[in-house]
C-alpha positions as CSV (number, residue, x, y, z in Angstrom):
1,X,14.8,-4.0,4.6
2,X,12.1,-6.0,3.6
3,X,9.0,-4.4,1.6
4,X,5.2,-5.3,0.9
5,X,3.8,-4.9,-2.6
6,X,0.3,-4.6,-3.2
7,X,-1.4,-4.2,-6.5
8,X,-4.7,-2.8,-6.3
9,X,-7.3,-2.7,-9.3
10,X,-9.2,0.7,-9.1
11,X,-11.6,2.0,-11.5
12,X,-9.6,4.5,-13.8
13,X,-12.4,7.0,-13.4
14,X,-11.6,6.9,-9.4
15,X,-7.9,7.0,-9.5
16,X,-7.3,10.2,-8.6
17,X,-9.4,9.8,-5.4
18,X,-7.3,6.8,-4.7
19,X,-4.0,9.2,-5.4
20,X,-5.6,11.4,-2.8
21,X,-6.6,8.6,-0.3
22,X,-2.7,7.7,-0.3
23,X,-1.8,11.2,0.6
24,X,-4.1,12.2,3.1
25,X,-4.5,8.9,5.0
26,X,-2.8,5.7,3.8
27,X,0.5,7.2,3.7
28,X,0.9,9.3,7.0
29,X,-0.7,6.2,8.8
30,X,2.1,3.7,7.6
31,X,4.5,6.2,8.7
32,X,3.3,6.2,12.0
33,X,4.1,2.3,12.4
34,X,7.1,0.8,13.8
35,X,10.5,0.4,11.3
36,X,8.4,2.0,8.9
37,X,11.2,3.1,6.0
38,X,9.3,4.5,3.2
39,X,5.8,4.5,0.7
40,X,5.7,4.6,-2.8
41,X,2.8,4.2,-5.0
42,X,3.0,3.7,-8.7
43,X,-0.1,4.0,-11.3
44,X,-1.3,3.0,-14.9
45,X,-3.7,5.8,-15.3
46,X,-5.3,3.8,-18.7
47,X,-5.8,0.7,-16.3
48,X,-6.3,2.2,-12.8
49,X,-3.8,-0.3,-11.9
50,X,-1.8,0.8,-8.7
51,X,0.8,-0.7,-6.9
52,X,2.0,0.3,-3.6
53,X,5.4,-0.4,-2.0
54,X,5.8,-0.2,1.8
55,X,9.6,-0.4,2.9
56,X,10.1,-1.4,6.6
57,X,13.3,-2.1,8.8
58,X,12.8,-5.3,9.9
59,X,10.5,-8.2,8.6
60,X,8.5,-8.3,11.9
61,X,7.9,-4.5,11.3
62,X,6.1,-5.4,8.1
63,X,4.1,-8.2,9.5
64,X,3.0,-5.9,11.7
65,X,1.0,-4.1,9.2
66,X,-0.3,-7.6,7.5
67,X,-4.0,-8.2,6.5
68,X,-5.0,-9.2,9.7
69,X,-4.0,-5.8,11.9
70,X,-6.4,-2.8,12.5
71,X,-3.7,-1.1,10.3
72,X,-4.6,-2.6,6.9
73,X,-8.5,-3.1,7.7
74,X,-8.5,0.5,8.2
75,X,-6.5,1.4,4.8
76,X,-8.6,-1.0,2.9
77,X,-11.8,-0.1,3.8
78,X,-11.3,3.4,2.8
79,X,-10.4,1.7,-0.5
80,X,-13.1,-0.4,-1.1
81,X,-15.6,1.9,-3.0
82,X,-13.0,2.6,-5.6
83,X,-11.7,-1.2,-6.0
84,X,-12.8,-2.8,-9.3
85,X,-11.3,-6.1,-8.1
86,X,-8.9,-7.6,-5.7
87,X,-5.8,-6.4,-4.0
88,X,-3.0,-8.7,-4.5
89,X,-0.2,-8.5,-1.6
90,X,3.4,-10.1,-1.5
91,X,6.1,-9.5,0.6
92,X,9.6,-9.6,-0.2
93,X,13.0,-9.0,1.2
94,X,15.2,-5.7,-0.5
95,X,18.2,-7.2,-1.8
96,X,19.8,-4.1,-3.5
97,X,18.6,-0.5,-2.6
98,X,20.4,2.2,-4.2
């Protein structure tokens, strides 16, 4: 299994909007992609930092959602007004899962 971790600096005052956006738009769109295995969003409400982790069956499934795809561009375009910095995207292979 493979994972994509996106760390996103969001205005602390707009973090609740970002959470709703993830629940209403980003997560449903991700779940429709081939090989989707899960979605997790972690937040620090005091700083506004958010981290999303998406899980994918195959590396090629994860690559289907990279920064150059329509899926990613649509998701990030909705989030841009809430950002107070540049998102950082990292890809990993899942080594241990419980």
